[in-house]
mmCIF file of the N, C-alpha and C atoms, coordinates in Angstrom:
data_MODEL
# 
_entry.id   MODEL 
# 
loop_
_atom_site.group_PDB 
_atom_site.id 
_atom_site.type_symbol 
_atom_site.label_atom_id 
_atom_site.label_alt_id 
_atom_site.label_comp_id 
_atom_site.label_asym_id 
_atom_site.label_entity_id 
_atom_site.label_seq_id 
_atom_site.pdbx_PDB_ins_code 
_atom_site.Cartn_x 
_atom_site.Cartn_y 
_atom_site.Cartn_z 
_atom_site.occupancy 
_atom_site.B_iso_or_equiv 
_atom_site.pdbx_formal_charge 
_atom_site.auth_seq_id 
_atom_site.auth_comp_id 
_atom_site.auth_asym_id 
_atom_site.auth_atom_id 
_atom_site.pdbx_PDB_model_num 
ATOM 1   N N  . UNK A 1 1  ? 5.274   23.172  9.507  1.00 0.00 ? 1  UNK A N  1 
ATOM 2   C CA . UNK A 1 1  ? 6.420   22.832  8.815  1.00 0.00 ? 1  UNK A CA 1 
ATOM 3   C C  . UNK A 1 1  ? 6.825   21.503  8.507  1.00 0.00 ? 1  UNK A C  1 
ATOM 4   N N  . UNK A 1 2  ? 7.145   21.201  7.473  1.00 0.00 ? 2  UNK A N  1 
ATOM 5   C CA . UNK A 1 2  ? 7.363   19.951  6.854  1.00 0.00 ? 2  UNK A CA 1 
ATOM 6   C C  . UNK A 1 2  ? 8.624   19.810  6.014  1.00 0.00 ? 2  UNK A C  1 
ATOM 7   N N  . UNK A 1 3  ? 9.694   19.284  6.243  1.00 0.00 ? 3  UNK A N  1 
ATOM 8   C CA . UNK A 1 3  ? 10.676  19.211  5.279  1.00 0.00 ? 3  UNK A CA 1 
ATOM 9   C C  . UNK A 1 3  ? 11.340  20.650  4.924  1.00 0.00 ? 3  UNK A C  1 
ATOM 10  N N  . UNK A 1 4  ? 11.076  21.527  5.968  1.00 0.00 ? 4  UNK A N  1 
ATOM 11  C CA . UNK A 1 4  ? 11.607  22.847  5.889  1.00 0.00 ? 4  UNK A CA 1 
ATOM 12  C C  . UNK A 1 4  ? 10.723  23.923  5.228  1.00 0.00 ? 4  UNK A C  1 
ATOM 13  N N  . UNK A 1 5  ? 9.531   23.230  4.955  1.00 0.00 ? 5  UNK A N  1 
ATOM 14  C CA . UNK A 1 5  ? 8.405   24.285  4.199  1.00 0.00 ? 5  UNK A CA 1 
ATOM 15  C C  . UNK A 1 5  ? 7.283   24.097  4.638  1.00 0.00 ? 5  UNK A C  1 
ATOM 16  N N  . UNK A 1 6  ? 6.261   24.859  4.439  1.00 0.00 ? 6  UNK A N  1 
ATOM 17  C CA . UNK A 1 6  ? 4.844   25.079  4.664  1.00 0.00 ? 6  UNK A CA 1 
ATOM 18  C C  . UNK A 1 6  ? 4.222   23.602  4.297  1.00 0.00 ? 6  UNK A C  1 
ATOM 19  N N  . UNK A 1 7  ? 3.385   22.898  5.114  1.00 0.00 ? 7  UNK A N  1 
ATOM 20  C CA . UNK A 1 7  ? 2.928   21.507  4.801  1.00 0.00 ? 7  UNK A CA 1 
ATOM 21  C C  . UNK A 1 7  ? 1.961   21.841  3.455  1.00 0.00 ? 7  UNK A C  1 
ATOM 22  N N  . UNK A 1 8  ? 1.302   22.556  3.306  1.00 0.00 ? 8  UNK A N  1 
ATOM 23  C CA . UNK A 1 8  ? 0.456   23.075  2.183  1.00 0.00 ? 8  UNK A CA 1 
ATOM 24  C C  . UNK A 1 8  ? 1.220   23.015  0.906  1.00 0.00 ? 8  UNK A C  1 
ATOM 25  N N  . UNK A 1 9  ? 2.513   23.816  0.897  1.00 0.00 ? 9  UNK A N  1 
ATOM 26  C CA . UNK A 1 9  ? 3.391   23.752  -0.241 1.00 0.00 ? 9  UNK A CA 1 
ATOM 27  C C  . UNK A 1 9  ? 4.003   22.476  -0.558 1.00 0.00 ? 9  UNK A C  1 
ATOM 28  N N  . UNK A 1 10 ? 4.355   21.807  0.622  1.00 0.00 ? 10 UNK A N  1 
ATOM 29  C CA . UNK A 1 10 ? 5.110   20.446  0.188  1.00 0.00 ? 10 UNK A CA 1 
ATOM 30  C C  . UNK A 1 10 ? 3.929   19.563  -0.377 1.00 0.00 ? 10 UNK A C  1 
ATOM 31  N N  . UNK A 1 11 ? 3.000   19.274  0.070  1.00 0.00 ? 11 UNK A N  1 
ATOM 32  C CA . UNK A 1 11 ? 2.018   18.383  -0.311 1.00 0.00 ? 11 UNK A CA 1 
ATOM 33  C C  . UNK A 1 11 ? 1.610   18.736  -1.876 1.00 0.00 ? 11 UNK A C  1 
ATOM 34  N N  . UNK A 1 12 ? 1.572   20.055  -2.363 1.00 0.00 ? 12 UNK A N  1 
ATOM 35  C CA . UNK A 1 12 ? 1.336   20.778  -3.745 1.00 0.00 ? 12 UNK A CA 1 
ATOM 36  C C  . UNK A 1 12 ? 2.533   20.164  -4.611 1.00 0.00 ? 12 UNK A C  1 
ATOM 37  N N  . UNK A 1 13 ? 3.555   20.307  -3.915 1.00 0.00 ? 13 UNK A N  1 
ATOM 38  C CA . UNK A 1 13 ? 4.793   20.135  -4.832 1.00 0.00 ? 13 UNK A CA 1 
ATOM 39  C C  . UNK A 1 13 ? 5.146   18.563  -4.942 1.00 0.00 ? 13 UNK A C  1 
ATOM 40  N N  . UNK A 1 14 ? 4.769   17.715  -4.025 1.00 0.00 ? 14 UNK A N  1 
ATOM 41  C CA . UNK A 1 14 ? 4.961   16.163  -3.830 1.00 0.00 ? 14 UNK A CA 1 
ATOM 42  C C  . UNK A 1 14 ? 3.902   15.243  -3.975 1.00 0.00 ? 14 UNK A C  1 
ATOM 43  N N  . UNK A 1 15 ? 2.684   15.775  -3.941 1.00 0.00 ? 15 UNK A N  1 
ATOM 44  C CA . UNK A 1 15 ? 1.664   14.719  -3.782 1.00 0.00 ? 15 UNK A CA 1 
ATOM 45  C C  . UNK A 1 15 ? 1.501   14.103  -5.348 1.00 0.00 ? 15 UNK A C  1 
ATOM 46  N N  . UNK A 1 16 ? 1.343   12.678  -5.319 1.00 0.00 ? 16 UNK A N  1 
ATOM 47  C CA . UNK A 1 16 ? 1.169   11.835  -6.153 1.00 0.00 ? 16 UNK A CA 1 
ATOM 48  C C  . UNK A 1 16 ? 2.163   11.707  -7.409 1.00 0.00 ? 16 UNK A C  1 
ATOM 49  N N  . UNK A 1 17 ? 3.382   12.025  -7.084 1.00 0.00 ? 17 UNK A N  1 
ATOM 50  C CA . UNK A 1 17 ? 4.583   11.957  -7.497 1.00 0.00 ? 17 UNK A CA 1 
ATOM 51  C C  . UNK A 1 17 ? 4.977   10.248  -7.659 1.00 0.00 ? 17 UNK A C  1 
ATOM 52  N N  . UNK A 1 18 ? 5.568   9.671   -8.670 1.00 0.00 ? 18 UNK A N  1 
ATOM 53  C CA . UNK A 1 18 ? 5.947   8.588   -8.822 1.00 0.00 ? 18 UNK A CA 1 
ATOM 54  C C  . UNK A 1 18 ? 7.275   7.966   -8.289 1.00 0.00 ? 18 UNK A C  1 
ATOM 55  N N  . UNK A 1 19 ? 7.569   7.023   -7.443 1.00 0.00 ? 19 UNK A N  1 
ATOM 56  C CA . UNK A 1 19 ? 8.473   6.624   -6.818 1.00 0.00 ? 19 UNK A CA 1 
ATOM 57  C C  . UNK A 1 19 ? 9.234   5.271   -7.079 1.00 0.00 ? 19 UNK A C  1 
ATOM 58  N N  . UNK A 1 20 ? 10.441  5.002   -6.825 1.00 0.00 ? 20 UNK A N  1 
ATOM 59  C CA . UNK A 1 20 ? 10.796  3.481   -7.030 1.00 0.00 ? 20 UNK A CA 1 
ATOM 60  C C  . UNK A 1 20 ? 11.314  3.064   -5.230 1.00 0.00 ? 20 UNK A C  1 
ATOM 61  N N  . UNK A 1 21 ? 10.562  2.044   -5.243 1.00 0.00 ? 21 UNK A N  1 
ATOM 62  C CA . UNK A 1 21 ? 11.051  1.476   -3.908 1.00 0.00 ? 21 UNK A CA 1 
ATOM 63  C C  . UNK A 1 21 ? 11.299  -0.170  -4.008 1.00 0.00 ? 21 UNK A C  1 
ATOM 64  N N  . UNK A 1 22 ? 12.233  -0.725  -3.327 1.00 0.00 ? 22 UNK A N  1 
ATOM 65  C CA . UNK A 1 22 ? 12.895  -2.040  -3.325 1.00 0.00 ? 22 UNK A CA 1 
ATOM 66  C C  . UNK A 1 22 ? 12.364  -2.654  -1.956 1.00 0.00 ? 22 UNK A C  1 
ATOM 67  N N  . UNK A 1 23 ? 11.986  -3.815  -1.969 1.00 0.00 ? 23 UNK A N  1 
ATOM 68  C CA . UNK A 1 23 ? 11.546  -4.681  -0.890 1.00 0.00 ? 23 UNK A CA 1 
ATOM 69  C C  . UNK A 1 23 ? 11.049  -5.834  -1.306 1.00 0.00 ? 23 UNK A C  1 
ATOM 70  N N  . UNK A 1 24 ? 10.104  -6.363  -0.396 1.00 0.00 ? 24 UNK A N  1 
ATOM 71  C CA . UNK A 1 24 ? 9.750   -7.819  -0.496 1.00 0.00 ? 24 UNK A CA 1 
ATOM 72  C C  . UNK A 1 24 ? 8.006   -7.516  0.132  1.00 0.00 ? 24 UNK A C  1 
ATOM 73  N N  . UNK A 1 25 ? 7.171   -8.252  -0.435 1.00 0.00 ? 25 UNK A N  1 
ATOM 74  C CA . UNK A 1 25 ? 5.873   -8.168  -0.014 1.00 0.00 ? 25 UNK A CA 1 
ATOM 75  C C  . UNK A 1 25 ? 5.640   -9.394  0.964  1.00 0.00 ? 25 UNK A C  1 
ATOM 76  N N  . UNK A 1 26 ? 4.727   -9.232  2.108  1.00 0.00 ? 26 UNK A N  1 
ATOM 77  C CA . UNK A 1 26 ? 4.271   -10.161 3.205  1.00 0.00 ? 26 UNK A CA 1 
ATOM 78  C C  . UNK A 1 26 ? 2.952   -10.600 2.727  1.00 0.00 ? 26 UNK A C  1 
ATOM 79  N N  . UNK A 1 27 ? 2.775   -11.367 2.089  1.00 0.00 ? 27 UNK A N  1 
ATOM 80  C CA . UNK A 1 27 ? 1.430   -11.960 1.563  1.00 0.00 ? 27 UNK A CA 1 
ATOM 81  C C  . UNK A 1 27 ? 0.809   -12.551 2.861  1.00 0.00 ? 27 UNK A C  1 
ATOM 82  N N  . UNK A 1 28 ? 1.648   -12.914 3.735  1.00 0.00 ? 28 UNK A N  1 
ATOM 83  C CA . UNK A 1 28 ? 0.766   -13.924 4.870  1.00 0.00 ? 28 UNK A CA 1 
ATOM 84  C C  . UNK A 1 28 ? 0.086   -12.745 5.779  1.00 0.00 ? 28 UNK A C  1 
ATOM 85  N N  . UNK A 1 29 ? 0.626   -11.573 5.692  1.00 0.00 ? 29 UNK A N  1 
ATOM 86  C CA . UNK A 1 29 ? -0.179  -10.220 6.592  1.00 0.00 ? 29 UNK A CA 1 
ATOM 87  C C  . UNK A 1 29 ? -1.294  -9.615  5.656  1.00 0.00 ? 29 UNK A C  1 
ATOM 88  N N  . UNK A 1 30 ? -1.338  -10.003 4.320  1.00 0.00 ? 30 UNK A N  1 
ATOM 89  C CA . UNK A 1 30 ? -2.168  -9.179  3.615  1.00 0.00 ? 30 UNK A CA 1 
ATOM 90  C C  . UNK A 1 30 ? -3.807  -9.156  3.818  1.00 0.00 ? 30 UNK A C  1 
ATOM 91  N N  . UNK A 1 31 ? -4.326  -8.047  3.637  1.00 0.00 ? 31 UNK A N  1 
ATOM 92  C CA . UNK A 1 31 ? -5.695  -7.931  4.522  1.00 0.00 ? 31 UNK A CA 1 
ATOM 93  C C  . UNK A 1 31 ? -6.607  -7.439  3.029  1.00 0.00 ? 31 UNK A C  1 
ATOM 94  N N  . UNK A 1 32 ? -8.070  -7.815  3.234  1.00 0.00 ? 32 UNK A N  1 
ATOM 95  C CA . UNK A 1 32 ? -8.864  -7.596  2.185  1.00 0.00 ? 32 UNK A CA 1 
ATOM 96  C C  . UNK A 1 32 ? -9.815  -6.393  2.912  1.00 0.00 ? 32 UNK A C  1 
ATOM 97  N N  . UNK A 1 33 ? -10.016 -5.278  2.255  1.00 0.00 ? 33 UNK A N  1 
ATOM 98  C CA . UNK A 1 33 ? -10.866 -4.245  2.607  1.00 0.00 ? 33 UNK A CA 1 
ATOM 99  C C  . UNK A 1 33 ? -11.901 -4.158  1.617  1.00 0.00 ? 33 UNK A C  1 
ATOM 100 N N  . UNK A 1 34 ? -13.544 -4.705  2.095  1.00 0.00 ? 34 UNK A N  1 
ATOM 101 C CA . UNK A 1 34 ? -14.625 -4.768  1.365  1.00 0.00 ? 34 UNK A CA 1 
ATOM 102 C C  . UNK A 1 34 ? -14.806 -3.668  0.885  1.00 0.00 ? 34 UNK A C  1 
ATOM 103 N N  . UNK A 1 35 ? -15.330 -3.586  -0.342 1.00 0.00 ? 35 UNK A N  1 
ATOM 104 C CA . UNK A 1 35 ? -15.447 -2.422  -1.201 1.00 0.00 ? 35 UNK A CA 1 
ATOM 105 C C  . UNK A 1 35 ? -16.193 -2.511  -2.649 1.00 0.00 ? 35 UNK A C  1 
ATOM 106 N N  . UNK A 1 36 ? -17.424 -1.849  -2.679 1.00 0.00 ? 36 UNK A N  1 
ATOM 107 C CA . UNK A 1 36 ? -18.393 -1.992  -3.937 1.00 0.00 ? 36 UNK A CA 1 
ATOM 108 C C  . UNK A 1 36 ? -17.432 -0.845  -4.934 1.00 0.00 ? 36 UNK A C  1 
ATOM 109 N N  . UNK A 1 37 ? -17.435 -1.509  -6.353 1.00 0.00 ? 37 UNK A N  1 
ATOM 110 C CA . UNK A 1 37 ? -16.930 -0.884  -7.306 1.00 0.00 ? 37 UNK A CA 1 
ATOM 111 C C  . UNK A 1 37 ? -18.092 -0.755  -8.428 1.00 0.00 ? 37 UNK A C  1 
ATOM 112 N N  . UNK A 1 38 ? -18.542 0.506   -8.865 1.00 0.00 ? 38 UNK A N  1 
ATOM 113 C CA . UNK A 1 38 ? -19.656 0.318   -9.812 1.00 0.00 ? 38 UNK A CA 1 
ATOM 114 C C  . UNK A 1 38 ? -20.656 -0.909  -9.504 1.00 0.00 ? 38 UNK A C  1 
ATOM 115 N N  . UNK A 1 39 ? -21.234 -0.783  -8.228 1.00 0.00 ? 39 UNK A N  1 
ATOM 116 C CA . UNK A 1 39 ? -22.247 -1.588  -7.754 1.00 0.00 ? 39 UNK A CA 1 
ATOM 117 C C  . UNK A 1 39 ? -21.770 -3.271  -7.714 1.00 0.00 ? 39 UNK A C  1 
ATOM 118 N N  . UNK A 1 40 ? -20.616 -3.596  -7.908 1.00 0.00 ? 40 UNK A N  1 
ATOM 119 C CA . UNK A 1 40 ? -20.003 -4.917  -7.710 1.00 0.00 ? 40 UNK A CA 1 
ATOM 120 C C  . UNK A 1 40 ? -19.111 -5.024  -6.483 1.00 0.00 ? 40 UNK A C  1 
ATOM 121 N N  . UNK A 1 41 ? -19.700 -6.039  -5.625 1.00 0.00 ? 41 UNK A N  1 
ATOM 122 C CA . UNK A 1 41 ? -18.929 -6.360  -4.612 1.00 0.00 ? 41 UNK A CA 1 
ATOM 123 C C  . UNK A 1 41 ? -17.522 -6.975  -4.845 1.00 0.00 ? 41 UNK A C  1 
ATOM 124 N N  . UNK A 1 42 ? -16.252 -6.503  -4.019 1.00 0.00 ? 42 UNK A N  1 
ATOM 125 C CA . UNK A 1 42 ? -14.940 -6.777  -4.069 1.00 0.00 ? 42 UNK A CA 1 
ATOM 126 C C  . UNK A 1 42 ? -14.342 -6.403  -3.039 1.00 0.00 ? 42 UNK A C  1 
ATOM 127 N N  . UNK A 1 43 ? -13.070 -6.277  -3.036 1.00 0.00 ? 43 UNK A N  1 
ATOM 128 C CA . UNK A 1 43 ? -11.711 -5.860  -2.026 1.00 0.00 ? 43 UNK A CA 1 
ATOM 129 C C  . UNK A 1 43 ? -10.905 -5.395  -2.660 1.00 0.00 ? 43 UNK A C  1 
ATOM 130 N N  . UNK A 1 44 ? -10.278 -4.283  -1.849 1.00 0.00 ? 44 UNK A N  1 
ATOM 131 C CA . UNK A 1 44 ? -9.045  -3.789  -1.912 1.00 0.00 ? 44 UNK A CA 1 
ATOM 132 C C  . UNK A 1 44 ? -7.891  -4.763  -1.305 1.00 0.00 ? 44 UNK A C  1 
ATOM 133 N N  . UNK A 1 45 ? -6.901  -5.074  -2.002 1.00 0.00 ? 45 UNK A N  1 
ATOM 134 C CA . UNK A 1 45 ? -5.963  -5.734  -1.453 1.00 0.00 ? 45 UNK A CA 1 
ATOM 135 C C  . UNK A 1 45 ? -4.823  -5.110  -1.049 1.00 0.00 ? 45 UNK A C  1 
ATOM 136 N N  . UNK A 1 46 ? -4.594  -5.077  0.322  1.00 0.00 ? 46 UNK A N  1 
ATOM 137 C CA . UNK A 1 46 ? -3.652  -4.194  1.041  1.00 0.00 ? 46 UNK A CA 1 
ATOM 138 C C  . UNK A 1 46 ? -2.599  -5.342  1.533  1.00 0.00 ? 46 UNK A C  1 
ATOM 139 N N  . UNK A 1 47 ? -1.184  -4.926  1.284  1.00 0.00 ? 47 UNK A N  1 
ATOM 140 C CA . UNK A 1 47 ? -0.208  -5.728  1.511  1.00 0.00 ? 47 UNK A CA 1 
ATOM 141 C C  . UNK A 1 47 ? 0.991   -5.149  2.057  1.00 0.00 ? 47 UNK A C  1 
ATOM 142 N N  . UNK A 1 48 ? 1.383   -5.430  3.098  1.00 0.00 ? 48 UNK A N  1 
ATOM 143 C CA . UNK A 1 48 ? 2.766   -4.957  3.784  1.00 0.00 ? 48 UNK A CA 1 
ATOM 144 C C  . UNK A 1 48 ? 3.954   -5.272  2.821  1.00 0.00 ? 48 UNK A C  1 
ATOM 145 N N  . UNK A 1 49 ? 4.766   -3.978  2.706  1.00 0.00 ? 49 UNK A N  1 
ATOM 146 C CA . UNK A 1 49 ? 5.979   -4.257  1.689  1.00 0.00 ? 49 UNK A CA 1 
ATOM 147 C C  . UNK A 1 49 ? 6.983   -3.753  2.676  1.00 0.00 ? 49 UNK A C  1 
ATOM 148 N N  . UNK A 1 50 ? 7.949   -4.365  2.859  1.00 0.00 ? 50 UNK A N  1 
ATOM 149 C CA . UNK A 1 50 ? 9.086   -4.195  3.804  1.00 0.00 ? 50 UNK A CA 1 
ATOM 150 C C  . UNK A 1 50 ? 10.187  -3.810  3.120  1.00 0.00 ? 50 UNK A C  1 
ATOM 151 N N  . UNK A 1 51 ? 10.809  -2.592  3.263  1.00 0.00 ? 51 UNK A N  1 
ATOM 152 C CA . UNK A 1 51 ? 11.902  -2.220  2.556  1.00 0.00 ? 51 UNK A CA 1 
ATOM 153 C C  . UNK A 1 51 ? 13.095  -2.097  3.417  1.00 0.00 ? 51 UNK A C  1 
ATOM 154 N N  . UNK A 1 52 ? 13.142  -2.366  4.763  1.00 0.00 ? 52 UNK A N  1 
ATOM 155 C CA . UNK A 1 52 ? 14.478  -2.374  5.408  1.00 0.00 ? 52 UNK A CA 1 
ATOM 156 C C  . UNK A 1 52 ? 14.105  -2.673  6.701  1.00 0.00 ? 52 UNK A C  1 
ATOM 157 N N  . UNK A 1 53 ? 15.260  -3.048  7.682  1.00 0.00 ? 53 UNK A N  1 
ATOM 158 C CA . UNK A 1 53 ? 15.155  -3.435  9.034  1.00 0.00 ? 53 UNK A CA 1 
ATOM 159 C C  . UNK A 1 53 ? 15.495  -2.189  9.595  1.00 0.00 ? 53 UNK A C  1 
ATOM 160 N N  . UNK A 1 54 ? 14.503  -2.057  10.966 1.00 0.00 ? 54 UNK A N  1 
ATOM 161 C CA . UNK A 1 54 ? 14.951  -0.787  11.749 1.00 0.00 ? 54 UNK A CA 1 
ATOM 162 C C  . UNK A 1 54 ? 16.053  -1.354  12.754 1.00 0.00 ? 54 UNK A C  1 
ATOM 163 N N  . UNK A 1 55 ? 16.302  -0.309  13.633 1.00 0.00 ? 55 UNK A N  1 
ATOM 164 C CA . UNK A 1 55 ? 17.444  -0.254  14.352 1.00 0.00 ? 55 UNK A CA 1 
ATOM 165 C C  . UNK A 1 55 ? 17.555  -1.620  15.320 1.00 0.00 ? 55 UNK A C  1 
ATOM 166 N N  . UNK A 1 56 ? 16.418  -2.232  15.732 1.00 0.00 ? 56 UNK A N  1 
ATOM 167 C CA . UNK A 1 56 ? 16.338  -3.296  16.218 1.00 0.00 ? 56 UNK A CA 1 
ATOM 168 C C  . UNK A 1 56 ? 16.320  -4.595  15.562 1.00 0.00 ? 56 UNK A C  1 
ATOM 169 N N  . UNK A 1 57 ? 16.469  -4.439  14.290 1.00 0.00 ? 57 UNK A N  1 
ATOM 170 C CA . UNK A 1 57 ? 16.543  -5.617  13.265 1.00 0.00 ? 57 UNK A CA 1 
ATOM 171 C C  . UNK A 1 57 ? 15.077  -6.178  12.928 1.00 0.00 ? 57 UNK A C  1 
ATOM 172 N N  . UNK A 1 58 ? 14.084  -5.196  13.282 1.00 0.00 ? 58 UNK A N  1 
ATOM 173 C CA . UNK A 1 58 ? 12.678  -5.563  13.068 1.00 0.00 ? 58 UNK A CA 1 
ATOM 174 C C  . UNK A 1 58 ? 12.224  -5.067  11.382 1.00 0.00 ? 58 UNK A C  1 
ATOM 175 N N  . UNK A 1 59 ? 11.417  -5.716  10.613 1.00 0.00 ? 59 UNK A N  1 
ATOM 176 C CA . UNK A 1 59 ? 11.315  -5.384  9.212  1.00 0.00 ? 59 UNK A CA 1 
ATOM 177 C C  . UNK A 1 59 ? 10.448  -4.177  9.412  1.00 0.00 ? 59 UNK A C  1 
ATOM 178 N N  . UNK A 1 60 ? 10.520  -3.395  8.496  1.00 0.00 ? 60 UNK A N  1 
ATOM 179 C CA . UNK A 1 60 ? 9.660   -1.914  8.413  1.00 0.00 ? 60 UNK A CA 1 
ATOM 180 C C  . UNK A 1 60 ? 9.612   -1.643  7.049  1.00 0.00 ? 60 UNK A C  1 
ATOM 181 N N  . UNK A 1 61 ? 8.453   -0.976  6.787  1.00 0.00 ? 61 UNK A N  1 
ATOM 182 C CA . UNK A 1 61 ? 8.294   -0.529  5.539  1.00 0.00 ? 61 UNK A CA 1 
ATOM 183 C C  . UNK A 1 61 ? 6.871   0.431   5.541  1.00 0.00 ? 61 UNK A C  1 
ATOM 184 N N  . UNK A 1 62 ? 6.138   -0.179  4.237  1.00 0.00 ? 62 UNK A N  1 
ATOM 185 C CA . UNK A 1 62 ? 4.858   0.543   4.087  1.00 0.00 ? 62 UNK A CA 1 
ATOM 186 C C  . UNK A 1 62 ? 3.923   -0.250  3.441  1.00 0.00 ? 62 UNK A C  1 
ATOM 187 N N  . UNK A 1 63 ? 2.382   0.194   3.631  1.00 0.00 ? 63 UNK A N  1 
ATOM 188 C CA . UNK A 1 63 ? 1.485   -0.603  3.100  1.00 0.00 ? 63 UNK A CA 1 
ATOM 189 C C  . UNK A 1 63 ? 1.016   -0.218  1.720  1.00 0.00 ? 63 UNK A C  1 
ATOM 190 N N  . UNK A 1 64 ? 0.869   -1.335  0.885  1.00 0.00 ? 64 UNK A N  1 
ATOM 191 C CA . UNK A 1 64 ? 0.762   -0.816  -0.480 1.00 0.00 ? 64 UNK A CA 1 
ATOM 192 C C  . UNK A 1 64 ? -0.742  -1.457  -0.871 1.00 0.00 ? 64 UNK A C  1 
ATOM 193 N N  . UNK A 1 65 ? -1.533  -0.453  -1.245 1.00 0.00 ? 65 UNK A N  1 
ATOM 194 C CA . UNK A 1 65 ? -2.873  -1.050  -1.967 1.00 0.00 ? 65 UNK A CA 1 
ATOM 195 C C  . UNK A 1 65 ? -2.605  -1.589  -3.098 1.00 0.00 ? 65 UNK A C  1 
ATOM 196 N N  . UNK A 1 66 ? -2.900  -2.779  -3.551 1.00 0.00 ? 66 UNK A N  1 
ATOM 197 C CA . UNK A 1 66 ? -2.323  -3.570  -4.611 1.00 0.00 ? 66 UNK A CA 1 
ATOM 198 C C  . UNK A 1 66 ? -3.653  -3.595  -5.766 1.00 0.00 ? 66 UNK A C  1 
ATOM 199 N N  . UNK A 1 67 ? -4.861  -3.116  -5.414 1.00 0.00 ? 67 UNK A N  1 
ATOM 200 C CA . UNK A 1 67 ? -5.862  -2.882  -6.461 1.00 0.00 ? 67 UNK A CA 1 
ATOM 201 C C  . UNK A 1 67 ? -7.072  -3.552  -5.704 1.00 0.00 ? 67 UNK A C  1 
ATOM 202 N N  . UNK A 1 68 ? -8.038  -3.651  -6.608 1.00 0.00 ? 68 UNK A N  1 
ATOM 203 C CA . UNK A 1 68 ? -9.318  -4.191  -6.421 1.00 0.00 ? 68 UNK A CA 1 
ATOM 204 C C  . UNK A 1 68 ? -9.543  -5.254  -7.125 1.00 0.00 ? 68 UNK A C  1 
ATOM 205 N N  . UNK A 1 69 ? -10.130 -6.251  -6.387 1.00 0.00 ? 69 UNK A N  1 
ATOM 206 C CA . UNK A 1 69 ? -10.640 -7.548  -6.896 1.00 0.00 ? 69 UNK A CA 1 
ATOM 207 C C  . UNK A 1 69 ? -11.952 -7.975  -6.656 1.00 0.00 ? 69 UNK A C  1 
ATOM 208 N N  . UNK A 1 70 ? -12.507 -8.531  -7.817 1.00 0.00 ? 70 UNK A N  1 
ATOM 209 C CA . UNK A 1 70 ? -13.881 -9.038  -7.672 1.00 0.00 ? 70 UNK A CA 1 
ATOM 210 C C  . UNK A 1 70 ? -14.193 -9.983  -6.533 1.00 0.00 ? 70 UNK A C  1 
ATOM 211 N N  . UNK A 1 71 ? -15.417 -10.192 -5.975 1.00 0.00 ? 71 UNK A N  1 
ATOM 212 C CA . UNK A 1 71 ? -15.606 -10.874 -4.830 1.00 0.00 ? 71 UNK A CA 1 
ATOM 213 C C  . UNK A 1 71 ? -15.544 -12.461 -5.347 1.00 0.00 ? 71 UNK A C  1 
ATOM 214 N N  . UNK A 1 72 ? -15.818 -12.629 -6.591 1.00 0.00 ? 72 UNK A N  1 
ATOM 215 C CA . UNK A 1 72 ? -15.683 -14.136 -7.086 1.00 0.00 ? 72 UNK A CA 1 
ATOM 216 C C  . UNK A 1 72 ? -14.289 -14.553 -7.452 1.00 0.00 ? 72 UNK A C  1 
ATOM 217 N N  . UNK A 1 73 ? -13.429 -13.632 -7.164 1.00 0.00 ? 73 UNK A N  1 
ATOM 218 C CA . UNK A 1 73 ? -11.776 -13.887 -7.458 1.00 0.00 ? 73 UNK A CA 1 
ATOM 219 C C  . UNK A 1 73 ? -11.152 -13.747 -6.056 1.00 0.00 ? 73 UNK A C  1 
ATOM 220 N N  . UNK A 1 74 ? -11.728 -13.635 -5.215 1.00 0.00 ? 74 UNK A N  1 
ATOM 221 C CA . UNK A 1 74 ? -11.059 -13.554 -3.927 1.00 0.00 ? 74 UNK A CA 1 
ATOM 222 C C  . UNK A 1 74 ? -10.225 -14.532 -3.370 1.00 0.00 ? 74 UNK A C  1 
ATOM 223 N N  . UNK A 1 75 ? -10.155 -16.065 -3.972 1.00 0.00 ? 75 UNK A N  1 
ATOM 224 C CA . UNK A 1 75 ? -9.395  -17.022 -3.492 1.00 0.00 ? 75 UNK A CA 1 
ATOM 225 C C  . UNK A 1 75 ? -8.341  -17.267 -4.295 1.00 0.00 ? 75 UNK A C  1 
ATOM 226 N N  . UNK A 1 76 ? -8.308  -16.449 -5.410 1.00 0.00 ? 76 UNK A N  1 
ATOM 227 C CA . UNK A 1 76 ? -7.448  -16.710 -6.453 1.00 0.00 ? 76 UNK A CA 1 
ATOM 228 C C  . UNK A 1 76 ? -6.007  -15.973 -6.118 1.00 0.00 ? 76 UNK A C  1 
ATOM 229 N N  . UNK A 1 77 ? -4.778  -16.758 -5.822 1.00 0.00 ? 77 UNK A N  1 
ATOM 230 C CA . UNK A 1 77 ? -3.749  -16.112 -5.401 1.00 0.00 ? 77 UNK A CA 1 
ATOM 231 C C  . UNK A 1 77 ? -2.675  -16.241 -6.711 1.00 0.00 ? 77 UNK A C  1 
ATOM 232 N N  . UNK A 1 78 ? -2.336  -15.097 -6.871 1.00 0.00 ? 78 UNK A N  1 
ATOM 233 C CA . UNK A 1 78 ? -1.190  -14.787 -8.058 1.00 0.00 ? 78 UNK A CA 1 
ATOM 234 C C  . UNK A 1 78 ? -0.061  -13.983 -7.650 1.00 0.00 ? 78 UNK A C  1 
ATOM 235 N N  . UNK A 1 79 ? 1.150   -14.396 -7.158 1.00 0.00 ? 79 UNK A N  1 
ATOM 236 C CA . UNK A 1 79 ? 2.105   -13.488 -6.529 1.00 0.00 ? 79 UNK A CA 1 
ATOM 237 C C  . UNK A 1 79 ? 3.160   -13.325 -7.482 1.00 0.00 ? 79 UNK A C  1 
# 
């Protein structure tokens, strides 16, 4: 059970729905996941996105896959 209903039913109803979230990216903890796309070497850029402070005051949030970047643009930073 998830949120009071069967997990499969919940996933069917809620999967891939748009959401709005407020917070801040932490680019100092950003990671690159090597990935080939259509035969071209590159990276998926994954960045922590902090949405709130937990009960102990520590930043908490989600990981955001910000998309694929070609290998030759790996050191270009535009925030």
